[in-house]
Structure formats: C-alpha cells, structure tokens
N, C-alpha and C positions, 0 to 999 in steps of 0.2 A: 620507689620514691626517689625524687631527684635531689641531688646534693645542691647546696647553696655555697658559692664561693664569694668572698668579700674582698673589696679593694684594699682594706687595711693589711691583708696578708700578702699582697703582691707589690704595692706601690711603696717606694722608698720613704716618702713623707706625705703629709696631707696636702702639699702643694704640687707634687709631681703629677702631671696629667697623662703620662704615657710610660709604659715599660714593655720590654721585650722578654717574653718567656720562651726560652729555647727548649724545644722538645726533640733532641737528637740522641736517642730515638724517642718517639711517642709510644708509650705503652697503652694497652687497653685501659679505658677510663670510663667509669659508669656515667649514667645520665646526670647532668648538672646544669645549673644556670648560675648567673652572677650579677652583681650590682654594678657592672661596668660593661662596656662594649669591647669587641675585639675583631681584629683581622686574623684570619688563618691562611697562611701561605705554605703549601706543601712542596717540599724540595725533592724528595725521592721516596722510593718504597711504595707500599700500598696498604690499604686498610679499608674499613667500612666506617663511614661517618653517618651516624643517625642524628638527623637534625629535625627537631619537632616531629619525630616519629617517621620521617621520610628517609629512606636509606640512600646514601650516595657512595658508590665505589670510588675511592680517591687514590690519586697517584700524583707524580710530579707535575706541577703547573696548575693545580687546582687552587682556587681562591674563594674564600667565603667572608662575607661581612656579617658578623654575628652580633645581635643586639642583646641588651640586658633582659629582654623579654623572652628570648629564645632559650631552649634547652637542647643539649646535644651530648653525644657520647662517641667513643671510638671502640670498635670491636675488630677482632681477627686481624690485628696489625702485623705487618711483615716488613721489618727494616724501614718503618715509616719515620721520616724526618720532616718536621715542620716547625714553623715559628708562629707563636701567638703574639700579636702586637696588641696589648691591652691599653685602653684609653678611657678617660673620664671626661665626657663632654662638658660637664658643669664646671670643670677646672680650666678649660681653655681660656687663654688671655688674648690670643691673636685674633684679629678680625678676619673672618673668612666665612664662606658659605659651606660650613662643615656638613650640613645635611646633604649637599651635593657631592662633596668630596668623599664622605664616609656615610653611605646610605644607612638609615636606621630602620626601626620597626614599621615606619610609615610606608616603606617600600616593600613590595611583595617579596617573599622568599625566593621566588624564581629569578627576580631581578637582583638578588644579592649573591648569586653563585656564578662565577666566571672561570675562564681559563686563561693562563698566561703563556706567551710564546717562550721558546728557549732563549731568544735574544733578550726578552724582557726579564726573564728570571736572572740572567747574569748581571744585568744592571741593578735589579732590585735587591739582589743578595748583598751587594756592596752597601747600598743605602740602609738596609736592615742592620747590618753589622755596625755601621757608623752610629745608628740610633741606639743600638744595644749598649754601646760604650757610654754615650752621652747621658742616657736616661738613668744611669747609676750614680749620678751626681745630684746634689741637693741645693747647690747655690742658685740664686735667682737667674743668673745668666744661663746656666746649664738647663734649667727648667724651660726657659724661653727657647734655647737652641733645640732642645728635644722636641718641643712643639713644632718648631719650624721644620725640623727633619721629618716629622710625621706628615706635615703638609706636603713636603716634597715627595714623600713616599706615596701619599694618596694621589697626587697628580701623576706620578709615574704609572701607578696602577690604572688610571684612566687612559693613559697612552697605550699601554701594552696589553690590557685585558681584552678578551673576545668572548662572545657568547659561546657556551659549551657546544651548541649544535651548529655553530657557524661553519660554512663550507670552505672558508679560506682564511688564511692568516697573512698579514704583511710580514715580509722578510722570513717566511716560514722555513724552519728547520725540518729535515725529513721526519724526525720524531713527531713534531707538531702535526705535520700532514697526516701521518698514520693515526694519531690519536683522534684527530678531527674526523677522519674517514670512518673510523670504527664507531664513533658516536652517531654519525650520519647514516650508518648502515645497520642499526639495531633491528629494523624490520625486514632487512634483506640479507641475502647471502653475501658473504665477504670472502674474497680469495686474495691472499697476500701476494701471490705471484702475479696476478693480473694487475693489482695495485702498483707493484714495483715496475712492471712493464710500462704502465701509463706514465710513471714519474721518473723512469730511467734510474731505478735504484737497485741495489744488490739485495736480494731477499735474505741471504744468510747474514750479511752485515747488519741489516735492519733488525732481524730477529735478535741478534746479539745486543744491539744498541737498546732495543726495547726492554730486554731482560735486565740490562745493566741499570737503567734508570727507574724501572717500575718494580723489579723484583718478581715478575711473573711473565708468562708467555702471552702471545697475542690472543690466542683462542680463549685463554682463561679470562683475560680482561674483558673480551667481548661477551663472554657468558655472564660475567658480573653485571655489565651494563644491562643486558637483557633481563636478567632475573630481578634486578632492582626496579626496572621499568614495570615488570609484571606485578611486583608487589604494590607499587603505587596504583596501577590500574585496578587491581583486585580490591584495594582499600577504598579508593575514591570513586571508581566507576561502576557502571552496571552492565558492562560487556560480558558476554558469555565466556566461559573458559576457552572455547575454541577461538573466539575472536581475540582474546588476550594473547593466546599462543601465537596467532598469526601476526599480531601487532608487534610482538617481541622476537620475531624471526624464527619461529618454530612451525614448520609445515605440518607436523603431526602433533595433535593435541595430547595424544597418549604419551608420546615421548616427552613433551613439555611437562606433563604431570610427573613423570619419573624423575626428570632433572630437577624440577622444583622441589619435589619431596626429599630428594637426597640433600639438597642444599639447605632447606629450611626445616626439615624434620616433620613436615606436614604437607598434605596435598593442597593444591590451589584452592579447591572448594572449602576444605576445612580451615585453611588459612584465612579465607575471607570471613568465615563465621567466627573463628576463634579470635581474630584480630578485633572484630567489633565487640565480641563478648568479654574480652579481657582489657578493653580500653586502650588498645594499641601496643601491648607488649609483644615484642618480637625477639626471637633468638635465631641467629643466622650462622652459617658456616660457609658463606660464599667465598671466602678468601682461601679456603683449603686448596692446596695445589692438586691438580689432576694427576 
C-alpha cells in the first residue's frame, strides 16, 4: 500500500510554493505519492528508483520530473545523495509557461526522465543551494524570490539535460561519455578498454572516477541497466525469454535466466506471471555488489 505525503508537512507556510528537501544520504523509502510535484536530482551514489512500478537504476546525473499522480520508492541504496525540489503549482504567482518548464502528468513518463552532464550538475548544484536557503523564509519577497529561483533552475535543466539514450553530450566530461555509452550498449557487448582507446582515455583512471561518483564498478552498473530493461520487457511486452535476453545483451538465454534469478529471486518466466498475478509488486537486489 502506497504512503501519502502532504504539503503541510513539508512547506514552511501556506503561501510558500517551493521547498528543497535534501536527502544526503537518501535511505530506502517505501512506495509513496504526494499532493505536490517534485524534481529529483541525483548527485552521487546509486540505488534503485521504482517509479510507477518501472525500475530505474539511478546514479549521479539522473533527473526525474515527478507529478502528484505518480508513486515511487527507493530500494537497495548505496551512498545515494539527491535533492527533492518540491513545488505546488497552484501557489505560483509568477507568469510563466510552467507546464513547459516543469512537465506534469500530461507528459509521458518516458519524457520526464533525463540525464545531466557533469558541467550542468556543477552549475545546478549552486542554484539548488541558493534555492534551499531562500525557500526557508516566509516573507512575501522571499516567497517570490524562491519562485524566481525555481524558474531559473527549470530553465537551466532545459539547457543541460539530455535524453538518457542520447549518443552525445555537449561539453561532455569523460564520465558523461562512459555513462551514455553504457546506456547505448545494453543490447551489445561493451569493452571498456576499446571505449578508452576510442576516446584517448586511461582505463584505470576512468574506473576509479566511475567508482568515486557512482559507488559501483562499470560492469555492475551495466548489469543493472540490462536487468531493469529485462523487467520492463517482461512486464509490458510479449517477447519470448530468449528474445528478451538478446535485447538485453545476453547471448545465452540460460545464463540470462541464472543472472535474473539471482538478482530478482525468481526466474524470468515466473517473474512475468507473478508480476501480473500480484499487481506489480517486485522485490529486487540489483544493487548488491558483485
């Protein structure tokens, strides 16, 4: 059963339209919804974000636009640090096209999940910190300034965000390049050494950088991506188990079944039936280190 969170428990007064809820770290949190909208910006670490029953392996740079009609939870977190920027649309006083700046439930879930570049994150962090200080004041001028800062933040997100499966990032940092390459290679073999040769990078230094920012190694993260993709295909599609395995980068469907069973505690076939039979309840251990 999903928890319900209320604006009265988070916003300073009945006129404040935005507040920053720092989660440094973010602990496991059960499925919940709320009577406000929020931005979720992930700064470091890793975890599993279950959003309307769809699993997302999350790490630094992930961005979600969550509406009041959504429900979500966090599982298997590991040094996960994020900020929730909560806002009440009905309290906005500044004239702006807020539905474009902050996509709501009228926009598909797929179009409300993005990734941020390393450069973008450094700029956005300063803006979020500025907003976090201003939104804790209740005088009318601070309420207006907080809303103006939220507008600036939303505009910066438009500038720095990229589709998760995009093949390129402007002003890309080597970590950005690697994360994008991993997402683009879910169905194919990925070799870090080859990737580093193509981009003139040092494999050892890149492994260390990846571990520092995400809290896991490269192969572990790629496995998470593949298994979450497999769960979505098993839930929503009609592909055979063998086709799901191939789509998720497993040449051997038997090996795929072994890996999936270890991570989810149930075989792909049983997962498909149990998921439907139990109305979408899932229990995962994808984030356990290898």
